[in-house]
VEXDRENRO-962340 format. One record per atom (N, C-alpha, C): residue number from 1; residue in three letters; x, y, z; atom name. Coordinates in pm, 1 decimal, always signed. Each point is the difference from the previous one (the first is absolute). Example, Ala and Ser with C-alpha at 12.3 -4.5 7.8 and 13.67 -1.06 7.14 Angstrom:
<rs>
R num residu        x        y        z atome
R   1    ALA  +1319.0   -569.0   +780.0     N
R   1    ALA    -89.0   +119.0     +0.0    CA
R   1    ALA    +90.0   +120.0     +0.0     C
R   2    SER    -35.0   +105.0    -72.0     N
R   2    SER    +82.0   +119.0     +6.0    CA
R   2    SER    -77.0   +109.0    +73.0     C
</rs>
This chain:
<rs>
R num residu        x        y        z atome
R   1    UNK    +81.8   -119.3     +0.0     N
R   1    UNK    -81.8   +119.3     +0.0    CA
R   1    UNK    +86.2   +125.7     +0.0     C
R   2    UNK   +117.9     -5.5    +58.5     N
R   2    UNK    +86.0   +118.7     +4.3    CA
R   2    UNK    +38.7    +45.9   -140.3     C
R   3    UNK    +35.3    -93.1    -86.7     N
R   3    UNK    +35.8    +36.6   -137.3    CA
R   3    UNK   -121.2    +55.8    -73.8     C
R   4    UNK   -114.9    -62.7    +15.8     N
R   4    UNK   -124.0    +49.8    -60.3    CA
R   4    UNK    -25.2   +144.1    +44.3     C
R   5    UNK    +12.0    +26.3   +130.4     N
R   5    UNK    -23.9   +134.4    +53.6    CA
R   5    UNK   +100.9    +99.7    -55.7     C
R   6    UNK   +126.9    -38.1     -3.8     N
R   6    UNK   +105.2    +87.9    -51.9    CA
R   6    UNK    -25.7    +34.5   -146.5     C
R   7    UNK    -27.2   -100.9    -81.1     N
R   7    UNK    -23.7    +25.8   -142.5    CA
R   7    UNK   -124.1    +85.8    -21.3     C
R   8    UNK   -103.5    -23.4    +78.4     N
R   8    UNK   -121.8    +80.9    -11.2    CA
R   8    UNK    +28.7   +145.7    +34.0     C
R   9    UNK    +80.7    +23.6   +102.8     N
R   9    UNK    +33.2   +136.7    +42.2    CA
R   9    UNK   +100.9    +68.0    -91.3     C
R  10    UNK   +108.8    -69.0    -30.4     N
R  10    UNK   +114.8    +63.4    -65.7    CA
R  10    UNK     +9.5    -23.1   -150.5     C
R  11    UNK    -53.7   -108.8    -48.7     N
R  11    UNK    +12.4    -33.3   -142.7    CA
R  11    UNK   -130.7    -57.7    -54.0     C
R  12    UNK   -108.3    +75.9     +6.6     N
R  12    UNK   -128.7    -53.6    -47.0    CA
R  12    UNK     +1.1    -37.8   -147.9     C
R  13    UNK    +93.4    +56.6    -76.6     N
R  13    UNK     +9.3    -34.2   -142.1    CA
R  13    UNK    +35.5   -147.8    -19.7     C
R  14    UNK    +52.2    -63.6   +103.4     N
R  14    UNK    +30.6   -142.9     -5.2    CA
R  14    UNK   -123.5    -80.6    -38.9     C
R  15    UNK   -116.2    +49.2    +37.9     N
R  15    UNK   -124.4    -73.6    -21.4    CA
R  15    UNK    -71.2    +38.2   -130.2     C
R  16    UNK    +62.5    +84.1    -83.3     N
R  16    UNK    -66.3    +48.6   -121.3    CA
R  16    UNK    -48.7   -111.5    -92.2     C
R  17    UNK    +77.0   -105.8    -15.1     N
R  17    UNK    -40.9   -108.6    -89.9    CA
R  17    UNK    -37.9   -127.4    +76.0     C
R  18    UNK    -16.9    +11.9   +130.6     N
R  18    UNK    -32.7   -115.1    +84.1    CA
R  18    UNK   -151.6    -17.1     +7.5     C
R  19    UNK    -47.5   -122.2    -16.5     N
R  19    UNK   -143.8    -26.1    +12.1    CA
R  19    UNK    -36.8    -56.7   +137.1     C
R  20    UNK    +95.4    -69.9    +64.2     N
R  20    UNK    -23.1    -57.2   +132.7    CA
R  20    UNK   +123.5    +21.7    +86.0     C
R  21    UNK    -21.0    +54.6   +120.3     N
R  21    UNK   +109.0    +21.5    +95.6    CA
R  21    UNK    -30.4    -77.6   +127.2     C
R  22    UNK   +102.7    -59.9    +57.2     N
R  22    UNK    -13.2    -75.0   +125.3    CA
R  22    UNK    +69.5    +75.6   +111.9     C
R  23    UNK    -61.1     -1.5   +117.4     N
R  23    UNK    +64.1    +50.5   +120.1    CA
R  23    UNK     +8.1   -116.5    +97.7     C
R  24    UNK   +121.4    -29.6    +47.1     N
R  24    UNK    +21.9   -117.1    +86.6    CA
R  24    UNK   +103.8    +33.7   +106.3     C
R  25    UNK    +16.3    -88.1    +93.9     N
R  25    UNK   +104.6    +15.8   +101.5    CA
R  25    UNK    -54.3    +53.0   +130.0     C
R  26    UNK    -25.9   +130.1     +4.8     N
R  26    UNK    -63.1    +59.7   +117.5    CA
R  26    UNK   -147.1    +24.4    -32.3     C
R  27    UNK    -72.4    +46.7   +100.1     N
R  27    UNK   -141.3    +34.4    -22.2    CA
R  27    UNK     -9.8   +105.1   -110.3     C
R  28    UNK    -96.8    -17.3    -88.2     N
R  28    UNK    -20.3    +95.1   -109.3    CA
R  28    UNK    -41.2   +136.2    +55.2     C
R  29    UNK    +54.0   +105.0    -59.9     N
R  29    UNK    -32.2   +136.8    +40.3    CA
R  29    UNK   -123.3    +48.6    -75.8     C
R  30    UNK   -112.7    +20.3    +69.7     N
R  30    UNK   -119.6    +50.1    -67.5    CA
R  30    UNK    +23.8   +132.8    -71.5     C
R  31    UNK    +81.1    +87.1    +58.4     N
R  31    UNK    +27.9   +130.9    -60.9    CA
R  31    UNK    +73.3    -17.2   -132.5     C
R  32    UNK    +99.4    -88.0     -4.1     N
R  32    UNK    +76.4    -19.5   -123.6    CA
R  32    UNK    -82.1    -71.1   -107.2     C
R  33    UNK    -81.3    -95.9    +40.7     N
R  33    UNK    -87.3    -67.3    -96.7    CA
R  33    UNK    -96.2   +101.2    -60.9     C
R  34    UNK    -59.5    +84.6    +83.3     N
R  34    UNK    -92.3   +102.5    -48.7    CA
R  34    UNK    +71.9    +97.2    -94.2     C
R  35    UNK   +120.6    +37.8    +36.9     N
R  35    UNK    +78.9    +92.0    -82.8    CA
R  35    UNK    +26.0    -60.4   -138.3     C
R  36    UNK    +34.4   -128.5     -4.9     N
R  36    UNK    +25.0    -64.4   -129.0    CA
R  36    UNK   -128.9    -15.2    -79.7     C
R  37    UNK   -108.6    -40.4    +64.7     N
R  37    UNK   -128.4     -9.9    -71.1    CA
R  37    UNK    -39.7   +135.5    -58.3     C
R  38    UNK    +25.0   +107.7    +72.4     N
R  38    UNK    -35.1   +134.2    -48.4    CA
R  38    UNK    +87.6    +41.4   -117.5     C
R  39    UNK   +128.5    -33.2     +6.5     N
R  39    UNK    +93.6    +38.5   -106.1    CA
R  39    UNK    -14.6    -87.2   -124.4     C
R  40    UNK    -37.7   -125.9    +18.7     N
R  40    UNK    -10.0    -94.9   -110.9    CA
R  40    UNK   -134.1    -71.7     +2.1     C
R  41    UNK   -108.6    +68.8    -36.2     N
R  41    UNK   -131.1    -66.1     -2.8    CA
R  41    UNK     +6.5   -126.3    -86.8     C
R  42    UNK    -60.8   -104.6    +49.1     N
R  42    UNK     -1.7   -125.4    -74.8    CA
R  42    UNK   +107.7    -99.4    +40.4     C
R  43    UNK   +101.6    +44.6    +73.4     N
R  43    UNK   +104.0    -94.1    +42.5    CA
R  43    UNK    -56.7    -93.5   +107.1     C
R  44    UNK    +36.0   -126.4     -7.1     N
R  44    UNK    -37.1    -97.0   +103.1    CA
R  44    UNK   +108.5     +1.3   +106.5     C
R  45    UNK    -40.0    +14.8   +125.6     N
R  45    UNK    +95.2     -7.4   +110.7    CA
R  45    UNK    -40.9   -118.5    +86.8     C
R  46    UNK    +94.1    -89.9    +21.8     N
R  46    UNK    -27.0   -122.0    +75.1    CA
R  46    UNK    +90.7     -4.9   +122.0     C
R  47    UNK    -61.6    -24.0   +115.6     N
R  47    UNK    +74.5    -18.9   +123.5    CA
R  47    UNK    +29.8   -148.6    +14.3     C
R  48    UNK   +127.2    -34.6    +12.8     N
R  48    UNK    +39.4   -139.1    +18.8    CA
R  48    UNK    +53.6    -20.7   +140.3     C
R  49    UNK    -41.5   -108.1    +64.1     N
R  49    UNK    +46.6    -32.1   +134.9    CA
R  49    UNK    +78.3   -129.9     -2.9     C
R  50    UNK   +108.7     -4.1    +74.4     N
R  50    UNK    +69.5   -124.8    +22.9    CA
R  50    UNK   +126.2    -25.6    -79.4     C
R  51    UNK    +68.6   +101.5    -57.0     N
R  51    UNK   +119.6    -33.2    -77.2    CA
R  51    UNK   +110.0    -63.8    +84.9     C
R  52    UNK    +12.0    +38.9   +125.9     N
R  52    UNK   +102.1    -60.3    +86.9    CA
R  52    UNK    -42.4   -138.9    +45.4     C
R  53    UNK   -128.5    -17.6    +22.3     N
R  53    UNK    -51.1   -126.2    +52.3    CA
R  53    UNK    -17.5   -106.4   -107.9     C
R  54    UNK    -30.2    +41.4   -122.7     N
R  54    UNK    -39.7    -96.5   -102.7    CA
R  54    UNK    +76.8    +13.8   -131.0     C
R  55    UNK   +113.1    +66.1     +1.0     N
R  55    UNK    +84.7    +19.5   -117.2    CA
R  55    UNK    -57.2   +100.8   -100.0     C
R  56    UNK   -124.1     -1.4    -29.3     N
R  56    UNK    -61.6    +97.2    -90.0    CA
R  56    UNK   -111.3    +66.7    +78.2     C
R  57    UNK   -122.1    -39.9    -19.7     N
R  57    UNK   -113.4    +53.1    +75.4    CA
R  57    UNK    -81.2   -116.0    +53.6     C
R  58    UNK    -67.2    +25.0   +110.5     N
R  58    UNK    -95.8    -96.7    +52.2    CA
R  58    UNK   -141.7    +49.4    -25.3     C
R  59    UNK    -16.0   +133.6     -5.7     N
R  59    UNK   -130.7    +60.7    -25.7    CA
R  59    UNK    +17.5   +119.2    -92.2     C
R  60    UNK   -108.0    +38.3    -65.5     N
R  60    UNK     -1.3   +125.7    -75.5    CA
R  60    UNK   -135.9    +66.3    +15.1     C
R  61    UNK     +1.5   +131.3    -13.5     N
R  61    UNK   -122.3    +79.7     +4.4    CA
R  61    UNK    +13.5   +111.5   -102.6     C
R  62    UNK    -91.9     +5.8    -95.5     N
R  62    UNK     -2.2   +109.2    -97.0    CA
R  62    UNK    -64.3   +120.3    +66.3     C
R  63    UNK    +71.8   +111.3     +0.8     N
R  63    UNK    -45.5   +120.8    +68.3    CA
R  63    UNK    -77.0    +86.4    -99.4     C
R  64    UNK   -126.5    +21.5    +28.7     N
R  64    UNK    -85.1    +80.2    -87.6    CA
R  64    UNK    +26.4   +148.9    +22.1     C
R  65    UNK     -3.3    +79.9   -107.4     N
R  65    UNK    +14.5   +144.8    +16.1    CA
R  65    UNK   -112.0    +56.2    +87.4     C
R  66    UNK    +30.0   +106.7    +71.5     N
R  66    UNK    -98.5    +64.4    +86.7    CA
R  66    UNK    +21.2   +150.7     -3.8     C
R  67    UNK   -102.2    +75.1    +38.3     N
R  67    UNK    +11.7   +145.5     +3.7    CA
R  67    UNK    +93.6    +47.4   +110.2     C
R  68    UNK     +8.3    -75.6   +106.6     N
R  68    UNK    +87.3    +30.0   +113.6    CA
R  68    UNK    +89.0   -121.8    +23.9     C
R  69    UNK   +116.3    +19.8    +63.2     N
R  69    UNK    +81.1   -117.9    +33.0    CA
R  69    UNK    -76.9    -96.3    +91.1     C
R  70    UNK    +17.4   -127.2    -21.6     N
R  70    UNK    -59.2   -101.2    +87.4    CA
R  70    UNK    +59.7    +15.6   +139.6     C
R  71    UNK    -73.9    -39.8   +103.7     N
R  71    UNK    +55.2     +6.3   +135.1    CA
R  71    UNK    +96.2   -115.5    +24.8     C
R  72    UNK    -26.7   -113.6    -58.5     N
R  72    UNK    +88.2   -116.8     +9.1    CA
R  72    UNK    -19.1    -82.1   -126.4     C
R  73    UNK   +102.0    -75.4    -35.3     N
R  73    UNK     -6.8    -83.2   -119.8    CA
R  73    UNK    +11.7   -146.0    +42.8     C
R  74    UNK    -99.2    -82.6    -34.0     N
R  74    UNK     +4.1   -141.6    +38.6    CA
R  74    UNK   +117.6    -73.3    -64.3     C
R  75    UNK    +42.6   -108.6    +63.6     N
R  75    UNK   +105.2    -81.7    -61.0    CA
R  75    UNK    -57.2    -88.9   -109.1     C
R  76    UNK   -130.8    -15.8     -3.5     N
R  76    UNK    -64.0    -72.1   -108.4    CA
R  76    UNK    -36.4   -143.0    +33.6     C
R  77    UNK    -20.6    -75.3   -105.3     N
R  77    UNK    -41.4   -139.0    +13.6    CA
R  77    UNK   +115.6    -91.9    -39.1     C
R  78    UNK     +1.8   -120.7    +55.4     N
R  78    UNK   +109.0    -93.3    -29.7    CA
R  78    UNK     +3.6    -39.6   -147.5     C
R  79    UNK   +120.3    -20.8    -49.5     N
R  79    UNK    +17.6    -52.4   -134.2    CA
R  79    UNK    -29.7   -150.1     +1.3     C
R  80    UNK    -13.7    -58.4   -117.2     N
R  80    UNK    -25.6   -143.4    -12.5    CA
R  80    UNK   +113.8    -77.1    +68.2     C
R  81    UNK    -35.6   -100.3    +76.7     N
R  81    UNK    +95.4    -85.6    +71.5    CA
R  81    UNK    +82.7    +74.0   +104.9     C
R  82    UNK    -53.2   +111.8    +52.8     N
R  82    UNK    +67.2    +75.3   +106.4    CA
R  82    UNK    -99.7    +30.9   +111.9     C
R  83    UNK    -53.7   -102.1    +67.4     N
R  83    UNK    -96.6    +28.6   +106.6    CA
R  83    UNK    +65.0    +76.5   +115.4     C
R  84    UNK    -79.9    +83.7    +64.3     N
R  84    UNK    +44.5    +78.2   +115.3    CA
R  84    UNK    -80.5    -41.9   +121.3     C
R  85    UNK    +64.1     +3.9   +115.0     N
R  85    UNK    -65.8    -35.1   +125.3    CA
R  85    UNK    +38.0   +102.2   +105.5     C
R  86    UNK    -96.2    +39.2    +83.2     N
R  86    UNK    +28.0    +83.7   +116.2    CA
R  86    UNK     -1.0    -94.0   +120.3     C
R  87    UNK   +116.7     -9.9    +65.2     N
R  87    UNK    +17.0    -93.9   +110.2    CA
R  87    UNK    +31.5    +73.8   +129.4     C
R  88    UNK    -39.1    -60.5   +112.1     N
R  88    UNK    +32.0    +58.5   +130.4    CA
R  88    UNK   +140.4    -44.5    +43.0     C
R  89    UNK    +40.5    +36.1   +121.4     N
R  89    UNK   +135.5    -31.8    +46.6    CA
R  89    UNK    +23.9   -150.0    +16.8     C
R  90    UNK   -107.5    -77.1    +11.2     N
R  90    UNK    +11.8   -145.9     +8.5    CA
R  90    UNK    -16.1    -65.8   -137.9     C
R  91    UNK     +3.1    +82.3   -104.1     N
R  91    UNK    -13.4    -45.2   -139.0    CA
R  91    UNK   -135.1    -62.8    -30.3     C
R  92    UNK   -102.8    +47.0    +70.8     N
R  92    UNK   -137.6    -42.7    -27.8    CA
R  92    UNK    -65.4   +105.3    -89.2     C
R  93    UNK    -88.7    -46.1    -86.4     N
R  93    UNK    -72.4    +89.2    -89.9    CA
R  93    UNK    -84.0    +98.5    +81.0     C
R  94    UNK    +11.7   +128.3    -29.9     N
R  94    UNK    -77.9   +103.1    +69.0    CA
R  94    UNK   -140.4     +8.3    -59.0     C
R  95    UNK    -92.3    +43.6    +80.9     N
R  95    UNK   -136.2    +25.2    -46.9    CA
R  95    UNK     +1.3   +121.8    -91.9     C
R  96    UNK    -93.1     +9.5    -94.8     N
R  96    UNK     -7.2   +118.3    -86.2    CA
R  96    UNK     -5.3   +128.3    +83.0     C
R  97    UNK    +84.4    +96.7    -35.6     N
R  97    UNK     +4.3   +128.5    +69.2    CA
R  97    UNK    +93.5     +4.3   +119.1     C
R  98    UNK    +50.5   -115.7    +43.1     N
R  98    UNK    +91.5     -4.9   +114.5    CA
R  98    UNK   +140.8    +41.1    -43.7     C
R  99    UNK    +78.1    +47.9    +94.6     N
R  99    UNK   +137.8    +39.6    -26.5    CA
R  99    UNK    +91.0   -121.3    +10.1     C
R 100    UNK    +94.0     -9.9    -91.8     N
R 100    UNK    +97.1   -108.6     +0.7    CA
R 100    UNK   +112.4    +31.6    -95.9     C
R 101    UNK    +79.5    -98.6    -30.3     N
R 101    UNK   +110.0    +13.1    -95.3    CA
R 101    UNK    -43.1    -60.0   -133.4     C
R 102    UNK    +39.1    +65.8   -109.2     N
R 102    UNK    -33.9    -48.5   -133.2    CA
R 102    UNK   +105.4   -100.5    -44.9     C
R 103    UNK    -44.9   -118.6    -38.0     N
R 103    UNK    +89.0   -104.4    -49.6    CA
R 103    UNK    -31.0    -25.4   -146.7     C
R 104    UNK   +105.8     -4.1    -80.7     N
R 104    UNK    -11.3    -26.9   -142.9    CA
R 104    UNK    +34.7   -146.6    -21.4     C
R 105    UNK    -79.4    -69.0    -80.2     N
R 105    UNK    +21.0   -141.6    -25.3    CA
R 105    UNK     +2.2    -23.5   -150.5     C
R 106    UNK    +23.5   -122.2    -39.9     N
R 106    UNK    -12.6    -36.7   -140.2    CA
R 106    UNK   +129.3     +3.2    -77.6     C
R 107    UNK    -13.7     +0.8   -132.6     N
R 107    UNK   +114.0     -3.0    -91.4    CA
R 107    UNK    +83.6   +126.3    +13.7     C
R 108    UNK   +131.5    -14.2    -18.5     N
R 108    UNK    +88.7   +116.1     -1.0    CA
R 108    UNK    +77.1     +9.3   +123.5     C
</rs>
């Protein structure tokens, strides 16, 4: 996400011929995503989660353009063969909405 933010701020021309941009690594910056959507209408911006945990991505979320920056950007839904589990400290599956640790499983 740091490189995405830097390029959006300092070198927006980088995206002139880009149709899809990915932001990964750290949490996606709603302000920078909004800035890029405003500068390049029609560009697809995808938030990817899990490059350190799963070599590439474990989840993706396509970020829709908005009139105002989003307050938060979801990490998205799991890719094929990359199930995710929220587990408690005893490694038991948490109930929906409960706090726990996110575990990435599957291929990769």
